[in-house]
N, C-alpha and C positions, 0 to 999 in steps of 0.2 A: 635521293634527301626529297619532303614532301615539298610543293608548291607552298608559298607561302602566302595567305589568305590574307588578301588585303580588300580595304572599303568598295571599290568598283568589281571584283570576281566574287562578295560578301551580296551585291546591291544583286550584281544579272543576277545569280544563282536564286535571289530569290523574287526576280520579275518586277526590279523597279529599275522609273527613268532614271536615268544619270541624269544630272541637273545640268551639266555641260551639253545634254541634248537638246534644254530648252532653255540652257541663259545665248547662246547662238543665237537662234530668228530673231531673239529682241535686241540682241545688239546691232542684228542688221538694221533693224527696223531704222528708215531717214526720218528727219524732221518730217520731210511732208507727209510717210504716212500715218506721223503719231497726229497731224492737224486733220488728217481724214477721222483718223479714230477718235479724237476728242470733238471733233464738229458733228458724226453723226451720233452718237453719246449726248451732244448737247441738243441734239435736234429731237433726238429721242426721250430726253428727258421734259422736254418744250409741248410734243405730246399729250404725254402723259399728262402735262399740267392740266392742260387744256381739256383733256379729256376729266379727269378730275374736277376742274374748275363746271363742265356743265352736268356731269352727276350732283358736283354739289347744288345747282342751281335748280337739278330735277327735284333733288331731297327737298329745299324750302320749298320751290312750289308744289308741290304734293303737298306738303306741310300746315298751308296754306289752305289750301282747297279742304283740305278733311278738316280744320280748325272751320273755316268756312262754312261745311258739310254740320259740324256738329253743333253750331249756332243757328242755323236755318231751322234743323228739326229741336232743340230745343223753344225755341220759337216756336214753331207749329203744335207742340207735343201741350204748349203754356194756352192757346191756343184755346 
């Protein structure tokens, strides 16, 4: 009698990862590990926010400089 195809055997033949292999490590992570992960993500987000703030400030300063330069050129041309 032929072996019955189950979802697991079909997934194995197709090269799919069993979901229980992925679930197990996630369940084994304790609260301390989760705090470290969250803390790292928070730190990374803070760094990204600081970088975006610096970029925004630089763009604002460049825009002001360009505006001042345009005014200066306009004044010099009108003289």
